[in-house]
N, C-alpha and C positions, 0 to 999 in steps of 0.2 A: 607307063611313063610317070604318072603321078606318084605311084608307090616308090619308085626309085628316087624321086626328089625328096620324099619324106625320109627315106632311109639314109641318105647321104650325111645329113648333119648328125644323126645318131651314130653312124659309123665313125665319123671324124671325131666326135666327142669321146666315144668309147676307146678309140685307138690312141687318144691323147694320154700322156703319162700323168696328167693331173686328175685326181679323183674329185668327187663332189665336195668333200669336206675341205680339202686344201684349196679348191677353187673359190669356195665361199670366204675362206680366210684371206685370200688374195684380194677379193673384191672389198672386204671390210677394211683391210689395211690400206688399200688405195683410196678409199673414201676418207679415212681418217687423215691421211697425209695431205689431202686437198683442203682440209679445214684450215681456215685462216688463223695465223698466229697473232697474238697480241704483243706488239713490241714494247719494250720498256721505255718509259718517258726519258727523254734525253735533252740536255741543253735547257732552253727557255720553255720547252713544251712539257709541262708537268700535269696539266689538267685539260679537259676538253675545251674549256673556254679559250685558253691561250692558243691551242692548236687551231681551232676554228676561226679565231680572229685573224690569225696569220694567213689562213687560206684565202680570206677575202670574199668578195662578192656577196656580202650580207650573211655569211655563214656564222659569224660571231653571235648573231641574235638567237641562234638555235642552240647555243651551249647549254641552256637550262633544260633542254629536252633529254640530254644524256646524263645518266646518274653518275658515272665515273669513267675513268680512262678505259677500262675493260669493256664497258657497255658501248662506248664509242666505236671500238674496233671489232666488236662482235655483232653489232646490229646489222641486219640484212637490209637490202633495199626495200623489200616488202614491208619489213617492220617500220622503217623510216616513213614509208608512204601511209600505211594503214593506221598505225598507232601514234605516230608523231606528226603526221600531216605536213611533211616536208615536200616541197615542189620537186619536179623531175630534174630541173637544171641544178638545183642545189644538192640533191641526192647524188647525181652523177659527179658533181664537182667534189663533194666530200669523199665519196668512194674512190675517186681517182687520186686524191691527195693522200688518203689512207694507204693505198697501194704504194705510192711513191715513198711514203714514210717507212713502210715495211722494208723497202729496198734501199733505205739509207739516205734518201733525199728529204731535207727539211722543207716545209712549205714556205713559199715566198709569194708575194703579191704579183699577179700577172694582170696587167690592165686589159680591159675589154677593148677590142679594136673598134674603131668607128668607121663606118662606111664613108668613102669619099663621094661627094656630090658630083654628078655627071655635068659636064659643061655642055651647053647647048650651042 
């Protein structure tokens, strides 16, 4: 029983029309396509400072931690945490706005909702 379970994946892979070399090329190509692109600056957003100030929530103060526009859009969450010391909320907020910007949405200020007090 155990031997038949081991042989099945080998048989499936050997019967597949993809050989090892082309399979590794597919994996590499897929990895490269998932890498994030750096959008061109547009409109009033020409540097990290203008972009982060418009994002709001105190992100404008972090502009000096990014060298240039490309560094802003290529920095990972891990790099922002370990090397730049950016808090979790601000990291998530910046990464969210970077993805929106890649999709064509310019950042705008979204106010923080305040909780309503319960009536007794």
